[in-house]
N, C-alpha and C positions, 0 to 999 in steps of 0.2 A: 525467504526473508533472511537477511544477514543477521548474524549475532554480533551486534555492536556493543562493545563494553564501554559503558559510560562511567567516567571517573568523576565523582562528585568533588568539586573543588573545596567545599566546606569541610570534607573529611580530612583533607590534606593541609589544613591551616590557612588556606587562601580566603581572606575575608573581603567583603565588599569595600569599595573605596570610601563610602560615607563614614564608616567607623574609623578609618585611618586618618581622614582629614577633618574629623569632627572638631578637633581643637584648634584648627587653623581658620582664621577669618578670611573673608573674600579679599580684603586689602592685602593680607600677607601672601595669599596665593598669586594675586596679580603682580605684586612686587617681585616675587620669586620668578614668575614667568618672564616679565620684562627684563629682570636682571640676568636671566640665563640667555636671553637674546643678545643683550649688550656684551656680556662676557664671551659668548660664542663668537661674536663679530670681532672683538678685540683679539681673541686667540687666533682667528683666521688671518687677521692683518699682521699678527706677530709671526706667522709662519707655521703655526700648529694647526693645520687644516683639519686633520682627523679629530683631534681633541675638541676643536671649535665646533665641528659638526655634531659631535656627541652632546656637548653642553647645550648647543643651540636647539637640538632636537627635543630637549626637555621642556621647552617653552610651550609647545602646543598642549601637552597633557595638563600642565599646570594652569594655563589660561582657560582651557575647557572645563577644568574642575572648578575654577572660580566662577565662570559663567553658569555652570550647573547649580552651584550653591546659591548664586544670586537669584536665579529663576525659580528654584525649588522653594524659596521662602514664601 
């Protein structure tokens, strides 16, 4: 059997997302997700393709966190 060293994320200060987004409402998370999509598209049209891709890639985690908060209630 291999000796796998498991690093406990809680020991290193990594906390679950529920505590980090507890003070944000579903509406705020949804607006942030849709806003990042729009800003990413505008940046790509303006010629900043890499920056637009990075900003646009933030939309999926924000929108999925909003859906999770809505379903978990």
